[in-house]
C-alpha positions as CSV (number, residue, x, y, z in Angstrom):
1,M,0.2,0.1,0.2
2,P,1.1,3.4,-0.4
3,A,2.1,5.6,2.4
4,W,0.9,9.1,2.8
5,T,2.9,11.7,4.3
6,A,0.7,14.9,6.5
7,K,3.2,18.3,7.3
8,T,2.8,19.5,11.4
9,V,2.3,22.8,12.0
10,R,6.0,23.3,12.2
11,G,6.7,22.3,8.4
12,H,8.0,18.6,9.7
13,N,7.0,15.1,7.4
14,H,5.2,12.2,8.9
15,K,4.6,9.2,6.5
16,R,3.0,6.2,7.3
17,S,1.7,3.1,5.6
18,N,-1.7,2.4,5.3
19,A,-0.5,-1.0,6.3
20,A,-0.8,0.2,10.0
21,F,-4.1,0.9,9.9
22,G,-4.8,-2.4,8.8
23,K,-8.3,-3.5,7.4
24,N,-10.1,-0.6,9.1
25,M,-8.9,1.4,6.2
26,S,-10.2,-0.8,3.5
27,S,-12.9,0.8,1.3
28,N,-15.4,-1.7,2.3
29,N,-15.2,-0.9,5.7
30,V,-15.7,2.5,5.2
31,V,-18.6,2.3,3.0
32,K,-20.2,-0.5,5.7
33,A,-19.7,2.6,8.2
34,R,-20.9,5.2,7.0
35,S,-23.8,3.2,6.0
36,N,-24.1,2.1,9.3
37,F,-24.3,5.9,10.2
38,A,-26.9,7.0,8.2
39,D,-29.4,4.1,9.3
40,R,-28.6,5.5,13.0
41,N,-28.9,9.1,12.2
42,P,-32.2,9.9,9.5
43,G,-32.9,13.1,11.6
44,S,-29.5,14.6,11.2
45,R,-29.6,13.7,7.7
46,S,-33.1,15.0,7.3
47,H,-31.5,18.3,9.1
48,Y,-28.6,18.3,6.6
49,D,-30.8,18.1,3.5
50,E,-32.9,20.9,4.5
51,A,-30.1,23.2,5.7
52,R,-28.4,22.6,2.1
53,K,-31.2,24.0,1.0
54,Y,-29.8,27.4,2.8
55,M,-26.2,27.2,3.1
56,P,-23.5,25.9,1.0
57,G,-22.6,22.4,2.3
58,G,-25.6,22.3,5.0
59,Q,-23.1,24.5,7.5
60,T,-21.6,27.9,8.5
61,R,-17.9,25.5,9.2
62,S,-17.9,23.1,6.3
63,V,-14.2,22.4,7.3
64,L,-16.0,20.5,10.4
65,T,-18.1,17.9,8.8
66,H,-17.4,14.5,7.5
67,A,-18.7,11.9,5.1
68,P,-21.9,11.0,5.2
69,F,-23.0,14.2,6.7
70,P,-22.6,15.6,10.0
71,L,-24.7,14.9,13.6
72,T,-27.3,17.7,14.5
73,F,-27.8,18.4,18.3
74,A,-31.1,18.8,19.8
75,S,-29.8,19.6,23.2
76,G,-27.2,19.6,25.8
77,S,-26.5,19.3,29.6
78,G,-23.2,19.9,31.4
79,A,-20.8,17.4,29.0
80,T,-23.5,15.3,27.3
81,L,-25.2,16.1,24.4
82,T,-28.1,14.7,22.5
83,D,-28.7,14.8,19.2
84,V,-32.2,15.2,17.0
85,D,-31.9,11.2,17.1
86,G,-31.5,10.7,21.0
87,H,-28.3,9.4,20.8
88,T,-26.2,11.2,24.0
């Protein structure tokens, strides 16, 4: 597998092999994980689809999003967040 290189804030290069991540990096596992995420969070998907009608990327901080869509949080108390699908 090809290695990837990342630059740190100070400009240092870090080379790592994808093999270091094992089977978790296979595309089949990523597709399955995204599908499971979407299945478990239909409310967040609905909010994301609606928000995309009004904002580019469906949110104001698109750099913080991830595929297939970001979670939408309904409430928070102390250190606990609850999303629109009821997960804490």
